[in-house]
N, C-alpha and C positions, 0 to 999 in steps of 0.2 A: 490620826489627828495630830496636828502640830503641837509641840510643847510650847506653852506660854513662856516668853522670854523672862518675865518676872519670876516665874517658878524655878528657873534654872540658876538664879543668883545664889552665890555661896555666902554672901555677906549681907547683913542687915543694912537697908537703905534708910537714911535719915533725911527728912525734908528740911532743907536749908537754902534760904535765898540769900546769896552773898555775891557782891560784885567782885570779879577777879579779872585778871588779864592773862591772855594766852598768846604765846608766840608760835605761829604756824611756821615750822621749819621747812623751807623750800627744798625739794630734792636737789642734791648736789650743791647746796649753798655752802659757801666758805666763810661768809661774813654775816653777822647779825643784821646788817643793813639790808640784806637781801630778803629778810623774813618779814612777815606781816604781823603786827601786834593788834590784837582785837580785845576790846573790853566786852565782857559777857557776864552772865549771871548763872550761878549754880541753881539747880532745881532740887536735886537730892545728891547725897554723898554716901560713900561707904569707905572702908579701909582700902578697897581695891580700885575704886573709880568714882566718877562723877557723871551726872547728867547735867548738861548745860544748855542754856538758851543763848544762841549767838546771832548777831545781826546779819551775817553773811555766810554763804555756804563754805564749808571746809571740806576738802576732798577726803573721803573715807580712806583710812590707812595713814593719814598724815601724822607725823611726829609733832608733838606739841610740848612746849615748855610752859609751865603754869606758875603764876605768881599768886600765892594765896596770902592776903593781908593778915597780919597778926597784930594784936595790941593797937587797934585803931590806926592801922597803916603805918605804924612806927617801924615795923619790920615785915619782911616778906618771907614766906616759906616757898622755896623753889622746888618744884616737882616736875617730872617728865611723864609723858604718857603718849597714847596712840588713840586717834579717833576711830573707834570700832564701828560706829554707824552714824549716819547723818540723815535726818528726815525733815522735810519742810513742816513748819507749824501748821496745824489744820486750819485754825482761824486766827488771823493776825499776821504779823510779819516775823521773819526770822527762821531759824533752824534749830531743831533739837540735835544735840551731839552726845553720844555715849562715849565716854573716855575711860580707857583702862590705864591705870597707873603702872609705872615700871621704870627701871633703870635710874632711879633717884638714889642719892646717897643714903646710907644707913641712918645717919643722923636726921636727915629731912623726913624720911619715912617714919622714923620713931616719933618725931614731932607731929606728923600727920595722924598717926594712930592715936596720940593723946588728944588732938583736936576732935577727932571723930568720937572717941570715947566720951569726952566731956559733953559733946552735943547730944549724945544718945541718952543722957540721963533724964 
């Protein structure tokens, strides 16, 4: 019997609907202008990743730069991650994307941990 993906999670997931922007880093791109910026919405978050609803398909394995708004969009938290899986929405439009965080600065990851901790209360 296949193990349920949700049961393998190491970190608590928190339901959070938040508009964010992601930059899909094109393979071999040397300039930001070669990358696609997509406005999407979080579905749930954890200290290690996010589940997002995006309007267009993103290739699985894509490297993503994530801008998470802080303080009513006065500042952004810059994170990096990888699209681990992509699935079409069952009913409606768009795609679910499971993103694993990684390779962000220590300072940004520390801020992210505080955001997740605050939202989990």
